[in-house]
N, C-alpha and C positions, 0 to 999 in steps of 0.2 A: 285477550288480544284479535286482532280484528283479523280477516282474512288476507290483509294483504301482507299485512306486517308475518302472515304465517309462511304468504310464496316468497316473501323476502328470504329470510331467515333459511328457508327448505335451501335457498339458492347458496344463504351461506353459509348450511350446514353441507352441504354437495360439496362444496368446492375446500371446503375446511377436509371433508374424508380422499379429496383427489390429494391434496398436499399432505396429506398421513401417510396415506399407502403410497409415495411415490417415495414420503424416505423411511415408511422401514425397507420395500426394495431397495435402493436408494446402500443401503447393509449389504449387501449381495453385489452390486456391482459398482459403481463407484458414488462419493458425497457433490461429484460437479454432477450427476444426472437428475439431479433434483430442478424438477420447473422454476422454483424461486430464485437456485443456483444459476441455471445451462442463462436464462436470459437474463440474469440479472451479470453475466460474466457476456453478457453480446449487446446490450446494454453498454458497460464498461469498453468497449475493443469500436461501440459508433457512437460516441458520445461527442460528441463535437467541440472542439478544444477551449471555443473559450466558457462555454457553458462548463466543463470539467473546473476550468482554473477557478472563474466564478464561485464556483463548489466549494473546495479545495478550500477556500478563501475564506468561505463562510463558516465550513464547519471545521475547516484542519482533517486530523486523522478520523475525528467521526464519518467521512464520506461515502464508506459502504454500510455503518449503520442503518445512518439517512435512507440509501437503497432499497436499500432490505426490509422498510419499516413503508418507505414508499411501495415498493412493488407487492406489499402485505394488505397495507389498504385500498391498491387497485386491483386484484387480486378477489377482494372479497363484495367489492362495491360493484364490479361486476356480477359477479357470482348473486348479489341480490338479485343483479336489472336480471339474470337469466330466469333468477328462480320468475318475474313477476310473467315474463314474457311467453316461460313453459306455460303455462296455464292459461293464459288468455293466448295468443299465438304460441300451440304448437306447432310441430318439435326447435321455437327457433330457441331455447332456450340448453334444450338438447346440444344443437349445435354451434354456439357458443361455445359450451361445453371444450368441446369437438375441437373447434380452430382453436382454442385456447395449447389442448393436446396438442396439435400440427408445430405448432410454433416449439414450441417448447419442447420436440422431440429434435428439431430440423438446426433450432438453436444447441441443445445438447450432442447431437450428432458432426455439429461445424462444430464443434471446440480440442484444441489440438491433444492426438491420443486419442482420442473416441473409439467404441469397438460399436457393433452395432447393436449389443446389451447397454448399451448408455439410452434406447428409445426406451426400453421395455419401463423406466419407474412414471414415467410422464402417462406413455398406453394405457396400462394398468392400473393409474392413477385416478385417466380420465375417466376409465369403464363405471372403474366403478361408482366415481362421480355421479354419471348422469341412472347410469343406475336405479341410483336413491335419488335424485331429483326426479324423476320419472318414476317411482315407488309415491316416495311425498307429494309430487301433485297428484295423483289421481286420487289419492286421500281428501286433499285439502278441496279437489272439485268436490265429493262427494259431499260434502259437510257445506260447503255453496249449496249445493241443492237440497239437499234437507234440511228436516225443523226436527225441534221436538226436545226431549229430553233423551232419545237417544243418541243425538246428534252433537247434548253434549258432555255426554262421556266419550264418546270415538271425536270430538275435540281436545281432551284430555290424554288420550289414547297418542293421539297425533303429537299435541305439544312434550308428552310423556319420548315419545320415540325419536323428536327435533333434539332434543339434552343430551337424547344415552346416544344419538349419532357424535351431537358434536363432544362430547365425551369422550368417546371412542377415538375417536378424530382429531382432537387435542392430544389424549396419552399416546398414539400410535404417531401421532409426530414429532410429538419431543419423548420418546421411544427411539425411530426410528435413529433421531437426529445423537442422541446419546451414543449409542450403543453402535454407532457411526466411529465418532469421535473418538471412542475407548478404545473399540476396536485398533483403531491407527494409533491410537497416542504415542509418541512416542518418549514420552518427556520424561519415567521411567530407564531409559537403556542411558537417555540423556543426562540421568544424572548420573551413571553410573562410568561417563567418558573422565578418562585419563588423560588427559593433554600431554602429547610430547615437548619433552626438551627442548627448550628455542636454541638456538647454535652462540650466542650471546645472551650473559647478561639482561633482567626484562631493565625495559626503558623507563626510568626513571624520571619522575614531574620535577623541575626544582622546583620547590619551596616558593623562588619567588619567577612561578609559571600562573601561580594562582594568586591573585591578589584578594583575594576575601573581602571583598565589597560588598553588602548587606542589599541585596535585589542581582549580581550580575554572575551567569550564568559559572558555573566551575567550570575550569576548566578538561575535564576530566566528567563523560558525559556518562550514566549509569544507564545499565543495557536496560531496567524498566525505565527509564524516561531516554531515549534514543529516538525520534523521531523515524515513524513508519509513511513510505509512501510507494505504494506496490496494484498489482492488479488482481493480484491476488484475493478472493471473494470470501476466501476460508480456507490458514494456513497450511501451506501443504504439509502433511506430515510420510516422513521420509526417511523409512530405515538406513544407518551404515549399513547394518549388512546389507543392504539391497544398494545403495546405491556406488555408483560410480561415472566416471568421468571420463567419454570419450573424444582424444582429438584428432581432428581429419577434414577433409578439404586438402585443402590444394597445401600437402603434403607429402615427405620419400614416404614415410611410413604412419601410416594411423595406432594410433596408444587408446589404449582403454585402462586408465587403472582405480583403481578398487578403493576403499578405503582401507583397507588392513598394505595393501602398495606404500600409502603415503608410508606408515610407518616405518619404512626403513628408507625415509628423506627426511635430509634435517630444517626443521623451519626459520622462520624468522617472529621475533615483535616486535610491532613497531607500532608509535601513537602516527595515527592519521584521519585527518577530517574528515568524513563525507555531509555531501552537499544534495538538494535534487534542485535542480532544474525550477521545478513551479514554487522556488524558494521567490516572496517578494522581497523590494525593499527591506531590509527589518524585521523579515519573517525570524521562524525560528523551524523552517527547516532542513536543518544542520545541526547537525552535532562531531561530537568527538571519542575517538574511543586507542584501547591500547588494540590491539588483533595478535593476532598469531597464524598464522599460515606456509603456505611454502611459493615460493618466486614462483610466478608463473612468464617472467623467462627462460628457465628451466625446462621447466613443461613443454613449453612451448617447441623450444629447440630440439627438446630429442624428440619430436615427431620431423623437424623436416621442412620449416613451411620452407615454398618457392620464392623465388626470390621478385615473383611479381606480387606475391599478394602484398597484401596491405589493412587489410581489414578481420578482424576475429571475431565472428557473431557469436556469443554467448545464448543458450537458450537453457529455459526452465522446463524443471520434471509438469510445471502445470501447463508449458508455451512459452510465454514469455521470449520475448528476444531481445537482445541490447549487441549493437553493433558497437565494437572498442579501433579503433588504429593501431596495426599492427606493429607501432615504432612505440608507440607510448607505453604500450605492456608490455616491449624489450628493452629499452631503453637504460634501463639500469634504476630506474623508480621501486621504487617497495609493488610495484601492483603482485598480486598476491589473492592466491585459493589460500582462503580466511576459513579457520576453523575454529578458534578462537575467541573471544570476546570480552576483553575484560578479564581475564583471567577465567573463565568458565568456556565451557564447550559454548557454540554459538547459540541463542536464545529460537526455538524454530519458527520464530514469527520475524526470524531475523539469515534465517538461508540454512539451520541446521541443516544434515549434516555441513554442509560444504557455500559459502561463496563466491564473487569477487568483492575484490578493493583495492581500487586504482588509484594514486594523490591523482589530483588536479582534472581531473572529471567528473561531469557529470553524475549522478546513476543512473541518470536515465539511459546510457549510451554505456555501462559500467560494474552498476551495482549489483548485479544478478545475482541471487538467493535463489539454495537450492539448486544449483549449475548441475546439468548434467552434460552440456559438448559443448566447446569449439571447434567449432569448424573454423578455420583460415579459408580466406574464400579474399573478395573484390569488393568495394564500394558500386562499384559499376557493373557489379551480377548479384547482388542480395540487399536486401531493406529490411531494418530493425522491430520494433514492434513501433513506437514512435515515429521514426524518421517516415515509417510511412504516411503517415498520418502529419507532416509535413515540418517535423522538429529536424531539425540541421543536423548534420549527421557526426558531428566530430563533438561536442558538448565540451573543448574547456572550459572549466570554471573561471568564472572574470571577478577581480580583485572586489572587493564588496568590503561591508563594514558596519553592523547596527550598536542602537543605542537600546544601554535594558535600563540601565538610570539617569533619572531619576525617573517616573511617568511621567508619560503623558498626561498633560490636564488638567495636575491638581494645582492649590494654591502652596508653595512655602517658603516660610519666614527668610529676612533677608536677610542672608552672611554669605558665607565659604559652602558653597551647594558642590559636591561630586556627582562629575559626568564620567562615565562607564561601558565598556561597550567591549564586545572581541569584532577582531577583524580576521580577511584569514585570504590566502590567492595561494591555495596548495600547491606546492613541489614549486612556486616561484619564493613563498615568502611575504611578511608585512616589512617593511623599512620604517613608514611610520604610518601615523593617526593622526587627524588633520581638529580642531575642534569654534567651530564658527554661531557667534553668537547676532541675532537676530541675521544685518548687513554689515558686521564689520569685519576684523585682521581674521582672519583661518591665524592658531593658534597650535603651537605641536601639545601632542598629549604623549604623558609618559606610557611606555610599552614594556610592560612584565616580559620575563622570560620567555625566548621563544625556543624549547627545545627542540621540537624539528620547525621546516620549512613547510612540512606535508601539516600543520596544524594551522589554527587558527592561536589569536591570538590577545590574550587584555590587553585593555589600555584603560583610561585614567586621566582626571582633564579637574580641576582643581579649579570653578567659575566662586570669583565673589562679586556676587547678584546685593546690586546696591538700588539699581536705578527698580520701583516698585512700575506691578501693570504685567499686562503677558510677554512672551521672548521666546524666538523660535533659535532653539538650538539643533546646531547642523552638524554633521560629519564625514569624515574624506578622508580614503587610507589609499596606504602609495606601497608599491609591491617591488621586491627586489631587484626588481630591471629599472627600476626607476620609475614607472607608470600607473600615475594618478587613476583609480575611477571614475571614470565622466560623471556632469551633469545632466547626459540625458538621458531624458524617463523612456523607459522602456518599458515592456509589460514582456511573461516569461515569456512567451511563447517568441521568435521560434527557440533561442538560444541563451535564455538566461533577465531580467526583469534588471534594470540599470537606473542610477539616478540616487543622490545623495538623497540617505535616510535622517529624517528628521523630526522632532517632538517638539511642541506647546508647552512650556507653565507657567505659570503666574506665581510674581511675587507680590506679597502684603501681607 
């Protein structure tokens, strides 16, 4: 290995030690205090909306994995550069490590609920990395100045040291992450949770609600397939024994509810479709589930909200906030503090032990996971996470539909072709769906049974495809109020995408 390559390796190994030591120390502090976690959260908070939506459109729910991989690559490239410049322009490499440490500390201390101890993993990790970098650089410098057989032996010793330090960094980092995850893991606790019995029988899915057409999205989405979009880089692990919900702000009396307190209340169980405002026209960031929880109307009214309050600012344990119209949460719809999903306790990735579910609002203004606070306030006094970044404050779900089958850009033989999909207008319901082939007339599709106006509905249309060549299929939905979705093309920012979904197939 050439001397320059040794210097690059020294920087990378020192960077690995920095991250490994930080991971180990985070076991005693917080998983959110590691350099990559803290810097990653800062990036999420400050990424321009247009770029963020482009990434989500490109990789979907793998955006967080892409972020971690990208940060890791950048970190080790910079560490390699630090190894080179530490030898050539000492102590510039150490300064680069120190700058990285300072930025990581500032990012960690800037997180919601951060304590001063959150600085320790980055601080001590960078100190360990700098000490190793300087030690390795001195040995490589002696190699550069020497010659002969002794230098050959010392070169092997340097390479052995690199391997040992690199292996220790890898083991330490992985061990720290695994120990941290295991020490905070609530999966065993969740498995033992007995869900309460709802006030009414379980909402049934009538046979006609699911058309069971091959390729058509099922009416009820399984927990494992339910979409997940949030700002949490790692899933918060919250024990039900430690969890509580604080209702405060513009209220007559502050209330704090524990998980045990909920046992004295009677829950409801409802079918509700949730949708992400980042869902493009025809996208899949929408899912339907059966939720068990407690009416938010009852919980909020028990606190006595002031007459001039108009907003509920919900907070997650990880600091995320969402602003919901108070009138929507208390108008009698099935807005709830959910504790169950499809007959199971909430999965940790979907908010265990408790989250908000609000029919008719996009998730960014309502569906707070791992919820810990409801602050009763006003829209002219408070801003939530996404509204601070230019998104609409209210976020009502728009009337939309999607074409699931046939798949676009395929070739199909002439004959009867089934076109099918889902349509939604939560809390207004779907009155009808129409299909158009090319520039022909709009024709009504068949609607499946709709068990609730708060869920999507499946639809289908039989097309007698006889003309060969490419054809474009369009669809549009009309909600329960008689409003038909618009053909105006709009991006997801600031309040959800609009336009007709379409796909092209070839007959022949």
